[in-house]
N, C-alpha and C positions, 0 to 999 in steps of 0.2 A: 556534534558532530567534524567531521575536517570539512574545511574549510566555514567553521558558521564562526562570529567573531569572540576570537578569543579571550578578548576583555571581557568580558558579559561569563566567560566560561569562567575566567576568574573565578568573577565571583559567586559565579553559585555553588562553586564543589569549594573555593578556600574561606566566604562568609558565608554560606548556610550548612549545606555537606559536611565540610568537617570538621562541623561545633559538633558532631552530633554522639553520639559518645561512641567509645569505638570498636563498642561489641554489635553496631547495630544490625539488624545481617541489608546484604544490595542483590539482587534480583537482580539483573544487569534485564536491558530487550531485545538483546543478540547472544545467544552462547557463543562467543567469542571463544576459541584453540579450548570449548566443550568446560566454559568454569561456569558455572550457572550459576556461584553462588559466591557472594563474598561478605566481610565483611567490610568497617573506616577505617577499623586499624592496625588490617591484612594491608587493605589502598596507601595507608599511609608510611607504613614501611616499606611496602615493596615494589608500589606506583612508581620508573624512574619519574614522570610527570609531575609529577608533586611533592621531586623533590627538592623545587627552586625556593632560591627565595626572595622572589618577586617578581608580580605579573608580570611590569618585564621582563623577567628573563621567559614566565607563562609563554609571555606570547613572542620570544623570538624563536621559542621554541617549536608552541604551535605550524608559523607560519613558515617554516626552512620545513618541513616535514609532507612540502607538495604530491598531498593526494590527492585522488580526485578527487570530484565530487560522490556522496552516495548516488546510484541505480532510481533515480526519478523524483530524486528533490524539489528538482524546481518544481513539479506534479505537486508532493508530498506534503509537501511545507506549508504550500497555504491554504489546501485542501484541509494538513490538519490546523487551520488554526480559523475551521471553520467549523470542528464536525460537530453532527448535529443538526447544520443548516442546510449539510450542500447536497440532504437529499432531494430537502424539497426545495432547494434551489433549481435545479437539476427539475422534478418534475414539473416548477412553472412554468417551465424552457417549456415543457413539452418529450421527453425526451429519456423518459418514464413512463415502463408499465405495470398493471398494477400484476400479481402472483395469477389473480384470476383469470386478469387479462394475456398476461398469458400462456396459460392453459391450451390458450385460443392459436396460438401463436407459434409452438414448439410442433416442428414436423411439419413446417409448412417449409416444400419448395427454395422460398423465395430468403431464408430465415433462415441464417448464422446462428450461431448458439454459441458464446464461447465463455466458459466455464474458468477464473479469474484464481482459484480456492492453489493450495500446496497441491501435493499429492493426497499427504498424508490429512486431510479436511477431506478429500475423497474418500479416502479409503473408510472414514469412521463415521461421516453423516453423508457418504448416497451421492449419486450426480446424475444430475438429471438426462433423460436416454434420450441417445445425438447429439450430444454436447463437446463442441471441441476445447480438447485444455491447453488453458497458456495462463501460463503462474501471471501476475499481476506485473511480477519484475521485466520480465521480458518482456511489457506494454508496449515498450515503448520504440522498439527496436524491425517493433510488427506493425504501428502502424506509418510508420513514418515513410513519406514513396520508396519504392523496391520487396516494401516487409510482405506479410505474406496476407496479411488484414486488411495491408489498402486494397489491396492485390486484387482480393476479394472480392470488396467493397467496390472496386472501380467497375471492373472483365466481367462482373455477377451481378452487380445491380442488387443482392444480397441486404436485405438491414442486418445489422452486424446487433446479435441481443447480450447483453456482459450480467453477468450475474456473480460473487461472489458469497460470502457466509450472511452478511446481511447487510445488507446493498452502498457501503463506506466504497468499499474497491473500484466496484462498477460504474459507483457514480463518477470515482473520478479517474475512469476511463472511458466513458462518456464527454468528462469537457476535458480532456485530451484530444480525441480522437475524434471529437466536432470543430479542436484548434486546429487537426489540420485536417482540415476539409473533410471526412468523411461524416455529409451530415442525415447517413441512415443511423447515424450509433442511437443507442438506444439501450437502456435496462431493466432490466427486475428493481423497482425496490420492494428494501426489506433484502434483498437474496434471496437464500437457497431454505433462511429459515421463514418467508414468507411463504414460499413454494411449498413447504412439508404444511402449515399450519392450513394453505389451502389444499387440499388432501390431492396439492402435484406427484404425479408419480416418481418413485428414487429406485434404477439401477445399483448393484452392488459388489 
């Protein structure tokens, strides 16, 4: 990603990926410009950043792009390094509730339920009734002082209860909220998947 270590990028790209057969399909994790598939051969031929003669030339190009860090990267990178363990860690700190426990919390006036999923996920899998929609990508601006969630938690003393699809984004959201002093933040462990398995109500 932008502002990562360009020497490590070079090694990953030129030392590993570009050694694959030219017909190898590439499916970007992000839908850049609507292009959802490419090949190693196409990237070799048309990607301007791959037309370099040395690692130093590549490093120079990347260091002069002056791109901003991706949103939430300071939260996402440490969390991604601990995928599979993060939810257990959050639970050990007392910041998680099970889907069964959440059934008793949803609808209470002292609890604000926050849906971190994208709109397409909500349309496909349903919504826990009464949830406030706040996509994860917009979390940081909303938990900082003056942000909507920060003010909601501080002015009303409501408990913020995050959820997502399977609990990973919501676990990261709880950590981020706790880090800025929102001590009431919790999340539904296992996300809406666990909620559905617990026969929790959903609206479509």
